[in-house]
N, C-alpha and C positions, 0 to 999 in steps of 0.2 A: 658511376657515370652521373655526369652533371645534369641538371635539369634540361628537358626539352619543352618548350610551351608554344602553342599556336598564338600568333599574334592577332591574325584577322584573316577573314575570308577576302579574296581578291575581289574588287568590283568588276562588273561586266565592262566590256569596252566602252570607252567614253564616246559620247555621241559625235558624229562628223556632220559636215554640210549634208543637207538633205538630198542633194543630187547625187550623192555617193552611197553605194551599198557597200560599207567599208569590209565586213566580213571579220573573221577573227584575226586578232593581231598575231602574226607569225614570228615577228622578230622586233628587238628593241636594241637600241645603241645609244650611248651617251658620249658626246663629244664636247669637252669642256663643260660649259653649263648648259648645254643644249641637249634635249632629248629627242630622239627620232623613233619611229615605228614603221613598219611595213605590214601591209594587209592586202588583200585581194585588189583593193581599189588603188593601190600604189604606195607611194612614200609619203609620210606625214611627220610634221614637227609637232610636238606636244608641249604646251606651256599652261600650267595651272588647270590641267583637266581638259583643255580645249585643244582640239586638233586643227591644224592648219595643213591643207593638202599641198605638197610640193610638186608632184607629178608622177607620171606613169613610167617606170624603168624599162618597160618593153618586154617584160616577162612575168609569169605568175611568181611572185616572191614567197620563199619559204624561210629565209634566213637574212640577217642583217648585222653588219658590223661597222663600227666606226673607227677612225684613227686619223693620223697625219695625212694620209693620202685621201681622205674624204669618206664616203660611205659605200660599203661593198654589199651588194645585194646578190643573193644566191637563190636559184629556183629553176624553173622550166616547166617541162610537160612529162607527166609519168610515162616512162617506158618509151619516151620519144627523144627528149632533148634536156640536158643539164647545161645551164648557163650561169655566168656571172656578169654583173654590171658594176662599174665603178662610177659613182655620181659625186658631184660636189655637194656642198651642204645646202644648195638651193634646189637640189634634186634634178640638176642637169647630167645626163649621161655623158661621161668623159671617154669611157672604153667599155668594151664588151668582149666576151669570149665564150665559144661553144666548146665545152671541154668533156662532155659525156653524153651517153645515150640514155641517160635516166636522171631524175632529179638531183639537184644540189641541196643537201639538207642543212649543212652548216657552213659558216664562212668566218674568216678571221683576218685582220690585218696586223702586220708586225709593228712594233712601237717606233721603228725607224722609218716607216713609210716606204720600204723597198719590196716587201713581199706580201702576196695575198695567199691564203689557204682556203681549200674548200674540201668539205666532207661529202661524198657522193654515194648515192644509192647502190652503185655497183661495187661498193666497198673500197674504192680508191680514194686516197688522201693526196690532193694535188696541190702543188706550188706554182705560182705565176709571179712574174715581175710586174711591179706597178711603176708608174701609173697606167702603162699601156695594156696590162693584162696579156703580156706575151710570154714566150719560152715556157709554156706549160710542161710540167714533168710530174710523174707519180712518185710521190715521197715513199709510200707503202701502201699496203693493202690489208683491209679487214676481212675476215671470213664470211661477213654479213654486211648489210649496209652500214657505212660510216655516217654518223649523224651530227657530230659536233667537233669542233677544232678550237684551240686556243693556244696562242703564243704566250710564253713566259714574259714577264715584264721587261726582262733585259733583252728579249728577242732571240735568245740563244737556243731555246728549246721550243718544239712544237709538240703538243699533246693532242690526241684524237681519241674519240670514243665511238664504239660500234655496237650493233645489235647482236654481235658475237660474243658480248660480254667481256671484251678485252679493251684495255686502255693502251695506247702505244705512245711512247714518249721518244723523241729522237732530237739529236743535235743536228740542225739543219745545215751547219758548215762542215760537219765531220763525215767521213766515208764510212764509220762503223755503222753496224746494224743498230736499229733502234731498239729500245727496250719495251718489252710486252709485259704488261701488268695484268695478271689473270686472277685477281681476288674477288672480283665480282662473280655472282652467280646467276646473273640475269642480264639482258641487254642494258647497255649503258647509254643513257639518254643526254646527259649533260655533264660538263666539267668546267672548272675555273681555278686559276692560280690565285694563290694569296698576293697581296700587293708587293711583298718582298721576294716573291718568286721561290720561296722555300717549301711551300706546301701546295699540293693539288687535291682539290675536293672533287668528288664525282657522285652522281646519283643514278639509280638504276630503275628498271621496270618493276622489281620486287619491292620498292619502297625503302631500300636501304641506301645509306650514304656512306662513303668511305674517304678516308683522309690518308694521302700518301705523302712521304717526304719527297724532296726534289730527287734524291737518289733512287727513288723507287719503292722504298721501304713502306710497308703498310703500318700506319700508326694507329688508326682507329676505325671502328665500324659502328655506325648507329643503327638500331633495329628498325624493323618495318615501321614506317610512317603512316600507313593507312591508304596508300595509293601510290601510283607511279611518280618518281621524283623527276620532274620535267625541268627543273632549274636550280642551280646553286650559284652563290655568290658570296664573296668575303666581304664582311662589314667590320672592320677592325679585327678583333680577335675571335669573331664569331662567323658562322656560316649560315647564311640566310638561304632557305630552301623553298621552293615552290612544289607543292603536291598536288597532282591531279586527283581529283576525288573518284570514289567508287560510286556504283549506283546508290541513290538514297542519300548521298552526302553532298556537301558543297562541290561545286565544279572544281575549285581549286582553294588552297589555303597556303598562308606564308608561315614557315616555321623558323625559328632561330635556334641554332645549336651552339652551344658552348664548346670550346674544345682546349 
């Protein structure tokens, strides 16, 4: 197995205007050359370490995705309401939808700007038509909370991750049953497609990262990384991983895995 190395500890949240109590950043999205974040105080654009407040999306945000349709925010109130909002890149709300009776933990926009996906605390993975966020339908369900969703770069496949330890991958245009990948042994917290759509990386609560082929075949497993894996991202042929620290260790660290 090739080397694994820790690059750096992630810095604490960047400072925001003093009139805002920003709170932890719960979601990030990159659209073109622009970087956006969501936190308790709302939506922000980040440039060179400085945050510019864009606005309040009208819900407590837990997830953020960006794409051709704009910015998709997911969140709500625990055990009360799960909602999504579609905003433009200036933070103005364009559409909203109440889709569940518990939180929305993860959101994604398809690359063609036609569909939005939401991972919900009730285990459902839902699809909505953009830009109006209409025609909600349940694509499939997890046995526990669904916490992350990601469209493949060609928009043909949708993958979801759940606290049941299962990854589900389905062709959103086909009537066939989705594929359920059960190689993880703990709740799956994050996933990401490679830029060419041929690989799917995922991270779990037990600190393990797994790499699957587009076909669903398990290609590789990395050992425990010392904490929960809360983020994965492809950077060229490498997988960048964010690991939440354990007591007495840094809050989080960024790790790069060669594959």
